[in-house]
PyMOL Python script that loads the backbone (N, CA, C, O; Angstrom):
from pymol import cmd

cmd.read_pdbstr("""\
ATOM      1  N   MET A   1     -73.831 -24.952 -18.779  1.00  0.00           N
ATOM      2  CA  MET A   1     -72.464 -25.174 -18.366  1.00  0.00           C
ATOM      3  C   MET A   1     -72.009 -23.988 -17.513  1.00  0.00           C
ATOM      4  O   MET A   1     -72.213 -22.832 -17.885  1.00  0.00           O
ATOM      5  N   THR A   2     -71.409 -24.277 -16.398  1.00  0.00           N
ATOM      6  CA  THR A   2     -70.948 -23.210 -15.511  1.00  0.00           C
ATOM      7  C   THR A   2     -69.480 -22.919 -15.756  1.00  0.00           C
ATOM      8  O   THR A   2     -68.712 -23.771 -16.203  1.00  0.00           O
ATOM      9  N   LYS A   3     -69.124 -21.696 -15.449  1.00  0.00           N
ATOM     10  CA  LYS A   3     -67.725 -21.302 -15.604  1.00  0.00           C
ATOM     11  C   LYS A   3     -66.918 -21.852 -14.432  1.00  0.00           C
ATOM     12  O   LYS A   3     -67.416 -21.895 -13.307  1.00  0.00           O
ATOM     13  N   PRO A   4     -65.699 -22.267 -14.675  1.00  0.00           N
ATOM     14  CA  PRO A   4     -64.874 -22.719 -13.550  1.00  0.00           C
ATOM     15  C   PRO A   4     -64.520 -21.532 -12.656  1.00  0.00           C
ATOM     16  O   PRO A   4     -64.292 -20.417 -13.125  1.00  0.00           O
ATOM     17  N   ILE A   5     -64.482 -21.799 -11.401  1.00  0.00           N
ATOM     18  CA  ILE A   5     -64.136 -20.750 -10.445  1.00  0.00           C
ATOM     19  C   ILE A   5     -62.623 -20.627 -10.405  1.00  0.00           C
ATOM     20  O   ILE A   5     -61.913 -21.591 -10.119  1.00  0.00           O
ATOM     21  N   GLY A   6     -62.148 -19.445 -10.692  1.00  0.00           N
ATOM     22  CA  GLY A   6     -60.710 -19.208 -10.692  1.00  0.00           C
ATOM     23  C   GLY A   6     -60.234 -18.719  -9.339  1.00  0.00           C
ATOM     24  O   GLY A   6     -60.942 -18.799  -8.336  1.00  0.00           O
ATOM     25  N   LYS A   7     -59.048 -18.227  -9.344  1.00  0.00           N
ATOM     26  CA  LYS A   7     -58.491 -17.679  -8.116  1.00  0.00           C
ATOM     27  C   LYS A   7     -59.171 -16.352  -7.801  1.00  0.00           C
ATOM     28  O   LYS A   7     -59.562 -15.629  -8.717  1.00  0.00           O
ATOM     29  N   PRO A   8     -59.317 -16.025  -6.532  1.00  0.00           N
ATOM     30  CA  PRO A   8     -59.903 -14.729  -6.189  1.00  0.00           C
ATOM     31  C   PRO A   8     -58.945 -13.607  -6.600  1.00  0.00           C
ATOM     32  O   PRO A   8     -57.738 -13.828  -6.696  1.00  0.00           O
ATOM     33  N   PRO A   9     -59.475 -12.412  -6.843  1.00  0.00           N
ATOM     34  CA  PRO A   9     -58.585 -11.319  -7.237  1.00  0.00           C
ATOM     35  C   PRO A   9     -57.587 -11.008  -6.126  1.00  0.00           C
ATOM     36  O   PRO A   9     -57.901 -11.122  -4.941  1.00  0.00           O
ATOM     37  N   ARG A  10     -56.396 -10.617  -6.523  1.00  0.00           N
ATOM     38  CA  ARG A  10     -55.354 -10.321  -5.535  1.00  0.00           C
ATOM     39  C   ARG A  10     -55.635  -8.990  -4.876  1.00  0.00           C
ATOM     40  O   ARG A  10     -55.977  -8.011  -5.539  1.00  0.00           O
ATOM     41  N   ARG A  11     -55.490  -8.966  -3.589  1.00  0.00           N
ATOM     42  CA  ARG A  11     -55.685  -7.745  -2.824  1.00  0.00           C
ATOM     43  C   ARG A  11     -54.351  -7.048  -2.679  1.00  0.00           C
ATOM     44  O   ARG A  11     -53.315  -7.702  -2.558  1.00  0.00           O
ATOM     45  N   LYS A  12     -54.366  -5.723  -2.691  1.00  0.00           N
ATOM     46  CA  LYS A  12     -53.120  -4.992  -2.503  1.00  0.00           C
ATOM     47  C   LYS A  12     -52.581  -5.279  -1.107  1.00  0.00           C
ATOM     48  O   LYS A  12     -53.359  -5.353  -0.156  1.00  0.00           O
ATOM     49  N   PRO A  13     -51.281  -5.439  -0.963  1.00  0.00           N
ATOM     50  CA  PRO A  13     -50.732  -5.688   0.368  1.00  0.00           C
ATOM     51  C   PRO A  13     -50.921  -4.469   1.264  1.00  0.00           C
ATOM     52  O   PRO A  13     -50.916  -3.330   0.796  1.00  0.00           O
ATOM     53  N   LEU A  14     -51.084  -4.720   2.525  1.00  0.00           N
ATOM     54  CA  LEU A  14     -51.234  -3.632   3.480  1.00  0.00           C
ATOM     55  C   LEU A  14     -49.930  -2.850   3.558  1.00  0.00           C
ATOM     56  O   LEU A  14     -48.854  -3.445   3.495  1.00  0.00           O
ATOM     57  N   PRO A  15     -50.004  -1.537   3.692  1.00  0.00           N
ATOM     58  CA  PRO A  15     -48.789  -0.737   3.657  1.00  0.00           C
ATOM     59  C   PRO A  15     -47.856  -0.993   4.833  1.00  0.00           C
ATOM     60  O   PRO A  15     -46.637  -0.967   4.666  1.00  0.00           O
ATOM     61  N   ASP A  16     -48.394  -1.234   5.993  1.00  0.00           N
ATOM     62  CA  ASP A  16     -47.566  -1.401   7.179  1.00  0.00           C
ATOM     63  C   ASP A  16     -48.142  -2.528   8.027  1.00  0.00           C
ATOM     64  O   ASP A  16     -48.909  -2.265   8.953  1.00  0.00           O
ATOM     65  N   PRO A  17     -47.792  -3.772   7.733  1.00  0.00           N
ATOM     66  CA  PRO A  17     -48.404  -4.863   8.482  1.00  0.00           C
ATOM     67  C   PRO A  17     -47.947  -4.878   9.940  1.00  0.00           C
ATOM     68  O   PRO A  17     -46.780  -4.637  10.249  1.00  0.00           O
ATOM     69  N   ALA A  18     -48.879  -5.160  10.804  1.00  0.00           N
ATOM     70  CA  ALA A  18     -48.559  -5.284  12.225  1.00  0.00           C
ATOM     71  C   ALA A  18     -48.136  -6.717  12.506  1.00  0.00           C
ATOM     72  O   ALA A  18     -48.657  -7.661  11.912  1.00  0.00           O
ATOM     73  N   ARG A  19     -47.192  -6.864  13.411  1.00  0.00           N
ATOM     74  CA  ARG A  19     -46.723  -8.194  13.796  1.00  0.00           C
ATOM     75  C   ARG A  19     -47.009  -8.395  15.279  1.00  0.00           C
ATOM     76  O   ARG A  19     -46.873  -7.480  16.091  1.00  0.00           O
ATOM     77  N   LEU A  20     -47.399  -9.591  15.597  1.00  0.00           N
ATOM     78  CA  LEU A  20     -47.685  -9.953  16.972  1.00  0.00           C
ATOM     79  C   LEU A  20     -46.513 -10.753  17.505  1.00  0.00           C
ATOM     80  O   LEU A  20     -46.044 -11.686  16.853  1.00  0.00           O
ATOM     81  N   SER A  21     -46.039 -10.393  18.684  1.00  0.00           N
ATOM     82  CA  SER A  21     -44.904 -11.084  19.284  1.00  0.00           C
ATOM     83  C   SER A  21     -45.294 -11.535  20.683  1.00  0.00           C
ATOM     84  O   SER A  21     -45.745 -10.729  21.497  1.00  0.00           O
ATOM     85  N   ILE A  22     -45.121 -12.813  20.962  1.00  0.00           N
ATOM     86  CA  ILE A  22     -45.408 -13.357  22.287  1.00  0.00           C
ATOM     87  C   ILE A  22     -44.094 -13.876  22.844  1.00  0.00           C
ATOM     88  O   ILE A  22     -43.482 -14.781  22.275  1.00  0.00           O
ATOM     89  N   ARG A  23     -43.667 -13.306  23.949  1.00  0.00           N
ATOM     90  CA  ARG A  23     -42.381 -13.678  24.547  1.00  0.00           C
ATOM     91  C   ARG A  23     -42.546 -13.902  26.040  1.00  0.00           C
ATOM     92  O   ARG A  23     -43.532 -13.483  26.646  1.00  0.00           O
ATOM     93  N   SER A  24     -41.570 -14.564  26.611  1.00  0.00           N
ATOM     94  CA  SER A  24     -41.596 -14.717  28.061  1.00  0.00           C
ATOM     95  C   SER A  24     -40.896 -13.517  28.684  1.00  0.00           C
ATOM     96  O   SER A  24     -40.023 -12.905  28.069  1.00  0.00           O
ATOM     97  N   GLY A  25     -41.286 -13.192  29.901  1.00  0.00           N
ATOM     98  CA  GLY A  25     -40.703 -12.056  30.598  1.00  0.00           C
ATOM     99  C   GLY A  25     -39.263 -12.318  31.000  1.00  0.00           C
ATOM    100  O   GLY A  25     -38.693 -13.361  30.679  1.00  0.00           O
ATOM    101  N   LYS A  26     -38.685 -11.356  31.707  1.00  0.00           N
ATOM    102  CA  LYS A  26     -37.267 -11.458  32.080  1.00  0.00           C
ATOM    103  C   LYS A  26     -36.972 -12.698  32.912  1.00  0.00           C
ATOM    104  O   LYS A  26     -35.979 -13.386  32.675  1.00  0.00           O
ATOM    105  N   ASN A  27     -37.822 -12.981  33.877  1.00  0.00           N
ATOM    106  CA  ASN A  27     -37.556 -14.133  34.739  1.00  0.00           C
ATOM    107  C   ASN A  27     -38.248 -15.402  34.249  1.00  0.00           C
ATOM    108  O   ASN A  27     -38.113 -16.453  34.875  1.00  0.00           O
ATOM    109  N   GLY A  28     -38.982 -15.326  33.149  1.00  0.00           N
ATOM    110  CA  GLY A  28     -39.644 -16.505  32.595  1.00  0.00           C
ATOM    111  C   GLY A  28     -40.951 -16.869  33.268  1.00  0.00           C
ATOM    112  O   GLY A  28     -41.579 -17.859  32.895  1.00  0.00           O
ATOM    113  N   ALA A  29     -41.380 -16.083  34.261  1.00  0.00           N
ATOM    114  CA  ALA A  29     -42.602 -16.404  34.982  1.00  0.00           C
ATOM    115  C   ALA A  29     -43.839 -15.794  34.338  1.00  0.00           C
ATOM    116  O   ALA A  29     -44.959 -16.100  34.746  1.00  0.00           O
ATOM    117  N   GLU A  30     -43.653 -14.928  33.332  1.00  0.00           N
ATOM    118  CA  GLU A  30     -44.805 -14.304  32.700  1.00  0.00           C
ATOM    119  C   GLU A  30     -44.705 -14.385  31.183  1.00  0.00           C
ATOM    120  O   GLU A  30     -43.617 -14.534  30.627  1.00  0.00           O
ATOM    121  N   ILE A  31     -45.835 -14.286  30.533  1.00  0.00           N
ATOM    122  CA  ILE A  31     -45.908 -14.261  29.076  1.00  0.00           C
ATOM    123  C   ILE A  31     -46.344 -12.854  28.685  1.00  0.00           C
ATOM    124  O   ILE A  31     -47.358 -12.353  29.173  1.00  0.00           O
ATOM    125  N   VAL A  32     -45.575 -12.220  27.803  1.00  0.00           N
ATOM    126  CA  VAL A  32     -45.824 -10.839  27.402  1.00  0.00           C
ATOM    127  C   VAL A  32     -46.219 -10.814  25.927  1.00  0.00           C
ATOM    128  O   VAL A  32     -45.571 -11.453  25.098  1.00  0.00           O
ATOM    129  N   VAL A  33     -47.279 -10.078  25.601  1.00  0.00           N
ATOM    130  CA  VAL A  33     -47.750  -9.939  24.224  1.00  0.00           C
ATOM    131  C   VAL A  33     -47.435  -8.522  23.749  1.00  0.00           C
ATOM    132  O   VAL A  33     -47.827  -7.542  24.382  1.00  0.00           O
ATOM    133  N   TRP A  34     -46.714  -8.428  22.615  1.00  0.00           N
ATOM    134  CA  TRP A  34     -46.322  -7.148  22.019  1.00  0.00           C
ATOM    135  C   TRP A  34     -46.946  -7.022  20.641  1.00  0.00           C
ATOM    136  O   TRP A  34     -47.150  -8.022  19.952  1.00  0.00           O
ATOM    137  N   LEU A  35     -47.250  -5.795  20.239  1.00  0.00           N
ATOM    138  CA  LEU A  35     -47.711  -5.499  18.889  1.00  0.00           C
ATOM    139  C   LEU A  35     -46.669  -4.598  18.252  1.00  0.00           C
ATOM    140  O   LEU A  35     -46.363  -3.524  18.770  1.00  0.00           O
ATOM    141  N   LYS A  36     -46.123  -5.045  17.114  1.00  0.00           N
ATOM    142  CA  LYS A  36     -45.053  -4.306  16.450  1.00  0.00           C
ATOM    143  C   LYS A  36     -45.497  -3.920  15.052  1.00  0.00           C
ATOM    144  O   LYS A  36     -46.220  -4.664  14.390  1.00  0.00           O
ATOM    145  N   GLY A  37     -45.065  -2.764  14.614  1.00  0.00           N
ATOM    146  CA  GLY A  37     -45.281  -2.326  13.240  1.00  0.00           C
ATOM    147  C   GLY A  37     -43.995  -1.706  12.749  1.00  0.00           C
ATOM    148  O   GLY A  37     -43.259  -1.103  13.530  1.00  0.00           O
ATOM    149  N   SER A  38     -43.712  -1.844  11.467  1.00  0.00           N
ATOM    150  CA  SER A  38     -42.463  -1.273  10.968  1.00  0.00           C
ATOM    151  C   SER A  38     -42.556   0.245  11.032  1.00  0.00           C
ATOM    152  O   SER A  38     -43.554   0.836  10.619  1.00  0.00           O
ATOM    153  N   GLY A  39     -41.526   0.856  11.545  1.00  0.00           N
ATOM    154  CA  GLY A  39     -41.492   2.303  11.675  1.00  0.00           C
ATOM    155  C   GLY A  39     -42.118   2.826  12.955  1.00  0.00           C
ATOM    156  O   GLY A  39     -42.110   4.035  13.188  1.00  0.00           O
ATOM    157  N   THR A  40     -42.656   1.955  13.783  1.00  0.00           N
ATOM    158  CA  THR A  40     -43.251   2.389  15.045  1.00  0.00           C
ATOM    159  C   THR A  40     -42.622   1.609  16.192  1.00  0.00           C
ATOM    160  O   THR A  40     -42.047   0.536  16.004  1.00  0.00           O
ATOM    161  N   ARG A  41     -42.747   2.170  17.362  1.00  0.00           N
ATOM    162  CA  ARG A  41     -42.228   1.474  18.540  1.00  0.00           C
ATOM    163  C   ARG A  41     -43.150   0.317  18.898  1.00  0.00           C
ATOM    164  O   ARG A  41     -44.367   0.423  18.750  1.00  0.00           O
ATOM    165  N   PRO A  42     -42.577  -0.785  19.367  1.00  0.00           N
ATOM    166  CA  PRO A  42     -43.434  -1.898  19.812  1.00  0.00           C
ATOM    167  C   PRO A  42     -44.308  -1.451  20.980  1.00  0.00           C
ATOM    168  O   PRO A  42     -43.859  -0.702  21.848  1.00  0.00           O
ATOM    169  N   ARG A  43     -45.549  -1.910  20.997  1.00  0.00           N
ATOM    170  CA  ARG A  43     -46.475  -1.560  22.067  1.00  0.00           C
ATOM    171  C   ARG A  43     -46.797  -2.813  22.865  1.00  0.00           C
ATOM    172  O   ARG A  43     -47.210  -3.834  22.315  1.00  0.00           O
ATOM    173  N   ARG A  44     -46.602  -2.713  24.158  1.00  0.00           N
ATOM    174  CA  ARG A  44     -46.907  -3.844  25.032  1.00  0.00           C
ATOM    175  C   ARG A  44     -48.415  -3.886  25.252  1.00  0.00           C
ATOM    176  O   ARG A  44     -49.004  -2.944  25.783  1.00  0.00           O
ATOM    177  N   ILE A  45     -49.022  -4.979  24.839  1.00  0.00           N
ATOM    178  CA  ILE A  45     -50.469  -5.131  24.981  1.00  0.00           C
ATOM    179  C   ILE A  45     -50.811  -5.587  26.390  1.00  0.00           C
ATOM    180  O   ILE A  45     -51.778  -5.108  26.984  1.00  0.00           O
ATOM    181  N   GLY A  46     -50.038  -6.494  26.917  1.00  0.00           N
ATOM    182  CA  GLY A  46     -50.289  -6.972  28.260  1.00  0.00           C
ATOM    183  C   GLY A  46     -49.429  -8.174  28.589  1.00  0.00           C
ATOM    184  O   GLY A  46     -48.675  -8.667  27.750  1.00  0.00           O
ATOM    185  N   SER A  47     -49.551  -8.633  29.812  1.00  0.00           N
ATOM    186  CA  SER A  47     -48.802  -9.810  30.236  1.00  0.00           C
ATOM    187  C   SER A  47     -49.655 -10.601  31.218  1.00  0.00           C
ATOM    188  O   SER A  47     -50.589 -10.080  31.827  1.00  0.00           O
ATOM    189  N   VAL A  48     -49.307 -11.860  31.348  1.00  0.00           N
ATOM    190  CA  VAL A  48     -50.016 -12.725  32.283  1.00  0.00           C
ATOM    191  C   VAL A  48     -49.001 -13.699  32.881  1.00  0.00           C
ATOM    192  O   VAL A  48     -48.090 -14.164  32.196  1.00  0.00           O
ATOM    193  N   ASN A  49     -49.170 -13.991  34.142  1.00  0.00           N
ATOM    194  CA  ASN A  49     -48.309 -14.935  34.834  1.00  0.00           C
ATOM    195  C   ASN A  49     -48.565 -16.334  34.287  1.00  0.00           C
ATOM    196  O   ASN A  49     -49.713 -16.716  34.062  1.00  0.00           O
ATOM    197  N   ARG A  50     -47.490 -17.100  34.074  1.00  0.00           N
ATOM    198  CA  ARG A  50     -47.634 -18.453  33.512  1.00  0.00           C
ATOM    199  C   ARG A  50     -48.477 -19.364  34.405  1.00  0.00           C
ATOM    200  O   ARG A  50     -49.324 -20.108  33.912  1.00  0.00           O
ATOM    201  N   MET A  51     -48.248 -19.305  35.697  1.00  0.00           N
ATOM    202  CA  MET A  51     -49.002 -20.162  36.618  1.00  0.00           C
ATOM    203  C   MET A  51     -50.483 -19.776  36.624  1.00  0.00           C
ATOM    204  O   MET A  51     -51.356 -20.644  36.652  1.00  0.00           O
ATOM    205  N   LEU A  52     -50.758 -18.469  36.598  1.00  0.00           N
ATOM    206  CA  LEU A  52     -52.140 -18.006  36.568  1.00  0.00           C
ATOM    207  C   LEU A  52     -52.825 -18.431  35.271  1.00  0.00           C
ATOM    208  O   LEU A  52     -53.982 -18.851  35.283  1.00  0.00           O
ATOM    209  N   ALA A  53     -52.107 -18.320  34.151  1.00  0.00           N
ATOM    210  CA  ALA A  53     -52.672 -18.724  32.860  1.00  0.00           C
ATOM    211  C   ALA A  53     -52.967 -20.226  32.836  1.00  0.00           C
ATOM    212  O   ALA A  53     -53.997 -20.650  32.312  1.00  0.00           O
ATOM    213  N   ALA A  54     -52.066 -21.025  33.402  1.00  0.00           N
ATOM    214  CA  ALA A  54     -52.279 -22.476  33.436  1.00  0.00           C
ATOM    215  C   ALA A  54     -53.464 -22.830  34.333  1.00  0.00           C
ATOM    216  O   ALA A  54     -54.260 -23.707  33.996  1.00  0.00           O
ATOM    217  N   ASP A  55     -53.579 -22.150  35.472  1.00  0.00           N
ATOM    218  CA  ASP A  55     -54.684 -22.406  36.388  1.00  0.00           C
ATOM    219  C   ASP A  55     -56.014 -21.986  35.759  1.00  0.00           C
ATOM    220  O   ASP A  55     -57.013 -22.695  35.870  1.00  0.00           O
ATOM    221  N   ALA A  56     -56.014 -20.832  35.100  1.00  0.00           N
ATOM    222  CA  ALA A  56     -57.238 -20.361  34.443  1.00  0.00           C
ATOM    223  C   ALA A  56     -57.632 -21.295  33.300  1.00  0.00           C
ATOM    224  O   ALA A  56     -58.819 -21.508  33.051  1.00  0.00           O
ATOM    225  N   ARG A  57     -56.644 -21.847  32.609  1.00  0.00           N
ATOM    226  CA  ARG A  57     -56.915 -22.775  31.499  1.00  0.00           C
ATOM    227  C   ARG A  57     -57.626 -24.030  32.007  1.00  0.00           C
ATOM    228  O   ARG A  57     -58.520 -24.558  31.346  1.00  0.00           O
ATOM    229  N   ARG A  58     -57.222 -24.498  33.183  1.00  0.00           N
ATOM    230  CA  ARG A  58     -57.880 -25.672  33.771  1.00  0.00           C
ATOM    231  C   ARG A  58     -59.348 -25.389  34.094  1.00  0.00           C
ATOM    232  O   ARG A  58     -60.175 -26.301  34.110  1.00  0.00           O
ATOM    233  N   HIS A  59     -59.661 -24.116  34.351  1.00  0.00           N
ATOM    234  CA  HIS A  59     -61.036 -23.732  34.679  1.00  0.00           C
ATOM    235  C   HIS A  59     -61.800 -23.202  33.470  1.00  0.00           C
ATOM    236  O   HIS A  59     -62.891 -22.651  33.617  1.00  0.00           O
ATOM    237  N   GLY A  60     -61.234 -23.368  32.277  1.00  0.00           N
ATOM    238  CA  GLY A  60     -61.954 -23.027  31.056  1.00  0.00           C
ATOM    239  C   GLY A  60     -61.740 -21.622  30.527  1.00  0.00           C
ATOM    240  O   GLY A  60     -62.438 -21.209  29.601  1.00  0.00           O
ATOM    241  N   GLN A  61     -60.799 -20.876  31.083  1.00  0.00           N
ATOM    242  CA  GLN A  61     -60.518 -19.530  30.587  1.00  0.00           C
ATOM    243  C   GLN A  61     -59.199 -19.533  29.830  1.00  0.00           C
ATOM    244  O   GLN A  61     -58.269 -20.257  30.184  1.00  0.00           O
ATOM    245  N   ASP A  62     -59.127 -18.723  28.792  1.00  0.00           N
ATOM    246  CA  ASP A  62     -57.906 -18.618  27.996  1.00  0.00           C
ATOM    247  C   ASP A  62     -57.382 -17.190  28.104  1.00  0.00           C
ATOM    248  O   ASP A  62     -57.741 -16.337  27.292  1.00  0.00           O
ATOM    249  N   LEU A  63     -56.545 -16.922  29.089  1.00  0.00           N
ATOM    250  CA  LEU A  63     -56.037 -15.571  29.319  1.00  0.00           C
ATOM    251  C   LEU A  63     -55.092 -15.124  28.211  1.00  0.00           C
ATOM    252  O   LEU A  63     -55.100 -13.956  27.825  1.00  0.00           O
ATOM    253  N   ILE A  64     -54.287 -16.032  27.703  1.00  0.00           N
ATOM    254  CA  ILE A  64     -53.355 -15.677  26.632  1.00  0.00           C
ATOM    255  C   ILE A  64     -54.134 -15.395  25.350  1.00  0.00           C
ATOM    256  O   ILE A  64     -53.802 -14.465  24.615  1.00  0.00           O
ATOM    257  N   GLY A  65     -55.151 -16.177  25.084  1.00  0.00           N
ATOM    258  CA  GLY A  65     -56.003 -15.932  23.922  1.00  0.00           C
ATOM    259  C   GLY A  65     -56.689 -14.578  23.999  1.00  0.00           C
ATOM    260  O   GLY A  65     -56.854 -13.903  22.982  1.00  0.00           O
ATOM    261  N   ASP A  66     -57.091 -14.174  25.209  1.00  0.00           N
ATOM    262  CA  ASP A  66     -57.702 -12.857  25.385  1.00  0.00           C
ATOM    263  C   ASP A  66     -56.711 -11.743  25.070  1.00  0.00           C
ATOM    264  O   ASP A  66     -57.079 -10.741  24.457  1.00  0.00           O
ATOM    265  N   LEU A  67     -55.457 -11.909  25.486  1.00  0.00           N
ATOM    266  CA  LEU A  67     -54.432 -10.910  25.170  1.00  0.00           C
ATOM    267  C   LEU A  67     -54.184 -10.838  23.667  1.00  0.00           C
ATOM    268  O   LEU A  67     -54.020  -9.751  23.113  1.00  0.00           O
ATOM    269  N   VAL A  68     -54.158 -11.983  23.014  1.00  0.00           N
ATOM    270  CA  VAL A  68     -53.954 -12.006  21.559  1.00  0.00           C
ATOM    271  C   VAL A  68     -55.136 -11.335  20.861  1.00  0.00           C
ATOM    272  O   VAL A  68     -54.937 -10.585  19.905  1.00  0.00           O
ATOM    273  N   ASP A  69     -56.359 -11.590  21.321  1.00  0.00           N
ATOM    274  CA  ASP A  69     -57.532 -10.934  20.736  1.00  0.00           C
ATOM    275  C   ASP A  69     -57.457  -9.420  20.901  1.00  0.00           C
ATOM    276  O   ASP A  69     -57.795  -8.677  19.979  1.00  0.00           O
ATOM    277  N   THR A  70     -57.015  -8.961  22.067  1.00  0.00           N
ATOM    278  CA  THR A  70     -56.851  -7.531  22.300  1.00  0.00           C
ATOM    279  C   THR A  70     -55.817  -6.945  21.347  1.00  0.00           C
ATOM    280  O   THR A  70     -56.009  -5.853  20.813  1.00  0.00           O
ATOM    281  N   ALA A  71     -54.722  -7.670  21.134  1.00  0.00           N
ATOM    282  CA  ALA A  71     -53.682  -7.199  20.214  1.00  0.00           C
ATOM    283  C   ALA A  71     -54.208  -7.125  18.784  1.00  0.00           C
ATOM    284  O   ALA A  71     -53.889  -6.183  18.058  1.00  0.00           O
ATOM    285  N   LEU A  72     -55.004  -8.099  18.374  1.00  0.00           N
ATOM    286  CA  LEU A  72     -55.562  -8.081  17.025  1.00  0.00           C
ATOM    287  C   LEU A  72     -56.560  -6.937  16.849  1.00  0.00           C
ATOM    288  O   LEU A  72     -56.613  -6.325  15.782  1.00  0.00           O
ATOM    289  N   LEU A  73     -57.347  -6.643  17.879  1.00  0.00           N
ATOM    290  CA  LEU A  73     -58.253  -5.495  17.816  1.00  0.00           C
ATOM    291  C   LEU A  73     -57.469  -4.193  17.693  1.00  0.00           C
ATOM    292  O   LEU A  73     -57.857  -3.300  16.941  1.00  0.00           O
ATOM    293  N   GLU A  74     -56.374  -4.086  18.427  1.00  0.00           N
ATOM    294  CA  GLU A  74     -55.516  -2.898  18.347  1.00  0.00           C
ATOM    295  C   GLU A  74     -54.910  -2.769  16.952  1.00  0.00           C
ATOM    296  O   GLU A  74     -54.820  -1.663  16.420  1.00  0.00           O
ATOM    297  N   ALA A  75     -54.496  -3.879  16.357  1.00  0.00           N
ATOM    298  CA  ALA A  75     -53.940  -3.841  14.999  1.00  0.00           C
ATOM    299  C   ALA A  75     -55.002  -3.393  13.997  1.00  0.00           C
ATOM    300  O   ALA A  75     -54.706  -2.618  13.087  1.00  0.00           O
ATOM    301  N   ASP A  76     -56.237  -3.874  14.157  1.00  0.00           N
ATOM    302  CA  ASP A  76     -57.323  -3.434  13.280  1.00  0.00           C
ATOM    303  C   ASP A  76     -57.594  -1.943  13.447  1.00  0.00           C
ATOM    304  O   ASP A  76     -57.842  -1.237  12.470  1.00  0.00           O
ATOM    305  N   ARG A  77     -57.545  -1.469  14.690  1.00  0.00           N
ATOM    306  CA  ARG A  77     -57.769  -0.043  14.947  1.00  0.00           C
ATOM    307  C   ARG A  77     -56.680   0.796  14.296  1.00  0.00           C
ATOM    308  O   ARG A  77     -56.970   1.825  13.686  1.00  0.00           O
ATOM    309  N   ARG A  78     -55.435   0.367  14.420  1.00  0.00           N
ATOM    310  CA  ARG A  78     -54.326   1.091  13.792  1.00  0.00           C
ATOM    311  C   ARG A  78     -54.483   1.120  12.276  1.00  0.00           C
ATOM    312  O   ARG A  78     -54.246   2.148  11.643  1.00  0.00           O
ATOM    313  N   GLN A  79     -54.883  -0.007  11.696  1.00  0.00           N
ATOM    314  CA  GLN A  79     -55.048  -0.078  10.250  1.00  0.00           C
ATOM    315  C   GLN A  79     -56.167   0.849   9.794  1.00  0.00           C
ATOM    316  O   GLN A  79     -56.041   1.508   8.762  1.00  0.00           O
ATOM    317  N   ALA A  80     -57.258   0.905  10.548  1.00  0.00           N
ATOM    318  CA  ALA A  80     -58.367   1.786  10.184  1.00  0.00           C
ATOM    319  C   ALA A  80     -57.942   3.249  10.247  1.00  0.00           C
ATOM    320  O   ALA A  80     -58.328   4.045   9.391  1.00  0.00           O
ATOM    321  N   LEU A  81     -57.151   3.609  11.254  1.00  0.00           N
ATOM    322  CA  LEU A  81     -56.656   4.982  11.355  1.00  0.00           C
ATOM    323  C   LEU A  81     -55.726   5.312  10.201  1.00  0.00           C
ATOM    324  O   LEU A  81     -55.749   6.425   9.674  1.00  0.00           O
ATOM    325  N   ARG A  82     -54.903   4.338   9.810  1.00  0.00           N
ATOM    326  CA  ARG A  82     -53.948   4.566   8.724  1.00  0.00           C
ATOM    327  C   ARG A  82     -54.649   4.763   7.391  1.00  0.00           C
ATOM    328  O   ARG A  82     -54.247   5.612   6.595  1.00  0.00           O
ATOM    329  N   THR A  83     -55.692   3.985   7.143  1.00  0.00           N
ATOM    330  CA  THR A  83     -56.391   4.094   5.863  1.00  0.00           C
ATOM    331  C   THR A  83     -57.301   5.314   5.815  1.00  0.00           C
ATOM    332  O   THR A  83     -57.638   5.783   4.728  1.00  0.00           O
ATOM    333  N   ALA A  84     -57.709   5.840   6.975  1.00  0.00           N
ATOM    334  CA  ALA A  84     -58.572   7.022   7.004  1.00  0.00           C
ATOM    335  C   ALA A  84     -57.792   8.294   6.671  1.00  0.00           C
ATOM    336  O   ALA A  84     -58.389   9.298   6.283  1.00  0.00           O
ATOM    337  N   ARG A  85     -56.491   8.263   6.816  1.00  0.00           N
ATOM    338  CA  ARG A  85     -55.679   9.464   6.559  1.00  0.00           C
ATOM    339  C   ARG A  85     -55.571   9.762   5.120  1.00  0.00           C
ATOM    340  O   ARG A  85     -54.924  10.737   4.739  1.00  0.00           O
TER     341      ARG A  85
END
""", "prot")
cmd.dss("prot")
cmd.show_as("cartoon", "prot")
cmd.util.cbc("prot")
cmd.orient("prot")
């Protein structure tokens, strides 16, 4: 007889979670990706023109997804630096 699998152990919450914010630029022609953390200034990861992103999407590229991936890598880097201290 096997034991029933219970819930996984709870992990401690991260001390300072990073938040990803995707907004349109001032004139609405660009999409801007920001990385925010509580107690720190928001960091602009990058931006891409909406028309360029739509055109690239038709050709199989995901420019907005690349910006989000870059932001997630930056958040992982920040977390690693925070835990190393």
